[in-house]
C-alpha positions in Angstrom: 42.0 3.8 -16.8 40.4 3.9 -20.2 42.5 6.7 -22.1 39.5 7.4 -24.9 37.9 10.1 -23.4 35.7 11.0 -26.2 32.0 11.2 -24.4 29.8 8.3 -25.8 26.2 8.9 -26.9 23.2 7.8 -24.9 22.4 5.2 -27.8 25.6 4.0 -28.1 25.4 3.0 -24.2 22.4 1.3 -24.5 23.4 -0.6 -27.8 26.5 -2.1 -26.3 24.7 -2.8 -22.9 22.1 -4.6 -24.9 24.6 -6.6 -26.7 26.7 -7.9 -23.7 27.3 -11.4 -23.1 25.7 -13.3 -19.8 29.1 -13.1 -18.5 29.6 -9.3 -18.9 26.1 -8.5 -18.2 26.4 -10.6 -14.7 29.8 -8.6 -13.8 28.6 -5.1 -14.9 25.6 -6.0 -12.5 28.0 -6.8 -9.7 30.0 -3.9 -10.0 27.0 -1.7 -10.0 25.7 -2.8 -6.7 28.9 -1.7 -4.7 29.0 2.2 -4.0 32.8 2.0 -3.7 35.2 0.4 -6.7 35.3 -3.3 -6.2 38.4 -5.4 -6.5 39.2 -8.6 -8.6 39.2 -10.9 -5.6 35.7 -8.9 -4.3 34.4 -9.8 -7.5 35.7 -13.2 -8.0 34.4 -14.2 -4.4 30.5 -12.4 -5.7 30.6 -14.7 -8.5 32.2 -17.4 -7.4 34.7 -17.2 -10.7 38.6 -17.6 -10.9 40.4 -14.5 -10.7 41.6 -14.8 -14.5 38.3 -14.7 -15.4 37.2 -12.2 -13.8 40.5 -9.9 -15.3 39.3 -11.0 -18.7 35.7 -9.9 -18.3 36.8 -6.6 -17.0 39.2 -5.8 -19.6 36.7 -6.4 -22.2 34.0 -4.3 -20.3 36.9 -1.5 -20.2 37.2 -1.7 -23.6 33.4 -1.0 -24.2 33.7 1.7 -22.1 31.3 0.7 -19.4 33.4 0.8 -16.7 36.7 1.9 -15.5 39.3 1.5 -12.5 41.0 3.3 -9.9 44.4 2.5 -8.1 43.2 1.9 -4.1 46.1 2.3 -1.8 46.8 0.0 0.9 47.9 0.9 4.4 51.5 -0.1 4.7 53.5 -1.9 2.5 52.8 -3.5 -1.0 51.2 -2.5 -4.2 47.7 -0.9 -4.6 45.0 -2.8 -6.1 42.6 -2.0 -9.0 39.0 -1.0 -7.9 36.6 -1.0 -10.8 33.4 1.0 -10.9 30.6 1.5 -13.4 30.4 4.3 -16.3 27.0 3.1 -17.5 23.5 1.7 -15.7 23.8 -2.3 -15.8 20.9 -2.6 -18.2 19.3 -0.6 -21.1 15.8 -0.8 -19.0 17.0 1.9 -17.1 16.8 4.5 -19.7 13.2 3.4 -20.3 12.5 3.6 -16.7 13.6 7.2 -16.1 11.7 8.4 -19.3 8.5 6.8 -17.8 8.9 8.5 -14.8 9.5 11.9 -16.7 6.3 11.2 -19.0 4.6 10.8 -15.7 5.7 13.6 -14.0 4.5 15.8 -17.2 1.1 14.4 -16.9 1.1 15.3 -13.5 2.2 18.6 -14.0 -0.6 19.4 -16.6 -3.2 18.2 -14.0 -2.2 20.6 -11.7 -1.6 23.4 -14.1 -4.6 23.2 -16.2 -8.2 22.6 -16.0 -8.7 21.0 -19.2 -5.0 18.8 -19.3 -6.4 16.6 -22.0 -6.6 19.8 -24.6 -3.1 20.4 -23.9 -2.2 16.7 -23.9 -3.7 16.5 -27.2 -2.0 20.2 -28.5 1.4 18.9 -27.2 1.1 15.9 -29.6 0.4 17.9 -32.7 2.9 20.0 -31.7 5.6 17.0 -31.4 3.9 16.2 -34.9 4.7 19.7 -36.4 8.0 19.2 -35.5 8.2 15.6 -36.8 6.7 17.0 -40.3 9.5 19.1 -40.7 12.1 16.3 -40.4 10.1 14.3 -42.5 9.9 16.9 -45.5 13.6 17.4 -45.0 14.5 13.7 -45.2 11.5 12.7 -47.3 10.5 9.9 -45.0 6.8 10.2 -46.2 6.3 11.5 -49.9 2.6 13.1 -49.5 2.6 12.9 -53.8 3.0 9.3 -53.9 0.5 6.4 -53.9 -1.3 5.5 -51.0 -0.1 2.1 -51.0 3.4 3.4 -50.6 2.1 6.0 -47.9 0.5 3.6 -45.7 3.7 1.7 -45.8 5.8 4.9 -45.2 4.0 5.9 -42.1 3.6 2.0 -40.6 7.8 2.5 -40.9 7.8 6.0 -39.2 5.5 4.8 -36.4 7.6 2.0 -35.3 10.7 4.2 -35.9 9.0 6.2 -32.9 8.8 3.0 -30.8 4.8 2.7 -31.6 4.1 -1.0 -32.4 2.3 -0.9 -35.9 1.3 -3.4 -38.2 -0.4 -3.0 -41.6 -3.9 -4.3 -41.8 -4.7 -7.6 -42.9 -7.6 -6.8 -45.2 -5.8 -4.9 -47.7 -6.9 -1.7 -46.8 -4.9 1.5 -46.2 -5.5 1.2 -42.2 -2.7 0.5 -39.6 -3.3 -1.1 -36.8 -1.1 0.8 -33.7 -0.9 -2.2 -31.0 1.1 -0.3 -28.3 2.8 2.7 -27.3 6.1 3.5 -26.0 5.6 3.6 -21.9 3.0 1.4 -22.4 2.7 -2.5 -21.0 0.3 -4.9 -20.1 1.0 -5.4 -16.7 1.8 -1.2 -15.7 -1.0 1.6 -16.2 -0.5 4.0 -19.0 -1.7 7.4 -18.0 -4.6 8.3 -20.5 -2.8 11.6 -20.7 0.3 9.9 -22.8 -2.1 8.3 -25.2 -3.6 11.8 -25.7 -0.4 13.0 -26.6 0.4 10.3 -29.2 -3.3 10.7 -30.6 -2.2 14.2 -31.4 1.0 13.2 -32.8 -0.4 10.2 -34.6 -3.2 12.4 -36.4 -1.0 15.3 -37.3 0.8 12.9 -39.1 -1.9 11.6 -40.9 -2.6 14.6 -42.3 0.6 15.3 -43.6 0.5 12.1 -45.3 -3.2 11.9 -46.3 -3.3 15.5 -47.7 -7.0 16.2 -45.8 -7.3 16.2 -42.1 -11.2 15.3 -43.2 -10.0 12.1 -44.8 -8.6 10.5 -42.1 -8.6 9.9 -38.3 -7.5 7.4 -35.3 -9.7 5.8 -33.1 -9.3 3.7 -29.9 -9.1 -0.4 -30.3 -11.1 -2.4 -28.3 -8.5 -4.4 -26.2 -8.2 -2.0 -23.4 -5.1 -4.1 -22.3 -3.0 -2.1 -24.8 -2.9 1.4 -25.9 -3.9 0.4 -29.7 -5.5 2.5 -32.2 -6.3 2.1 -36.2 -5.4 5.0 -38.2 -6.1 5.5 -41.9 -8.8 6.3 -44.3 -12.2 7.4 -42.5 -14.3 5.6 -45.6 -12.2 2.4 -45.4 -12.5 2.4 -41.6 -16.3 2.5 -42.0 -16.3 -0.7 -44.2 -13.5 -2.5 -42.2 
């Protein structure tokens, strides 16, 4: 049994999962299939591996604090064997799936509760932006007094840190291409209210960075497959 009882943060768990070797990933996935603790011999048979190889991989997963073990008592004589069980989901995508479920439930609740769910979704995005701006000011993530080239670069980095696929416009303008949002995949439906929330967030951040709400805006890209938009100076956008 692992003696380290210090709780792991979600970030640490998923970073560890993402860095697993193929052998470790296969072992964690196999253990996760079982409702009860699984033994070395069961894992050896399921994965067609030598028991010693199984034990080596199990020891590494215990050291990473992704699994643990407990004694399985046998009926009659003989030493108890160890049963292994997971402490974390077998793939980092589990967290994404659950967050997507939460986002969809949130959007459904907005529709059930309000006559104009889009307006409330936009307000949620702006409130999110206000929270983010307070952190920006504290940590100097975006300097409103900096040159516009610097601010554009800072905003791109900020959008990327939020999981928004962002790229600076190739034409040398102060426009940023926002090519995809979190929860947005080209083979899955993205609830329009999620885009509206991010629209409120992005526009609020731009107001802070540009210093004037009338000087900037975001607008949809023409590609319907992904939730893209362009953000930046309105006059530059008109001539781009």
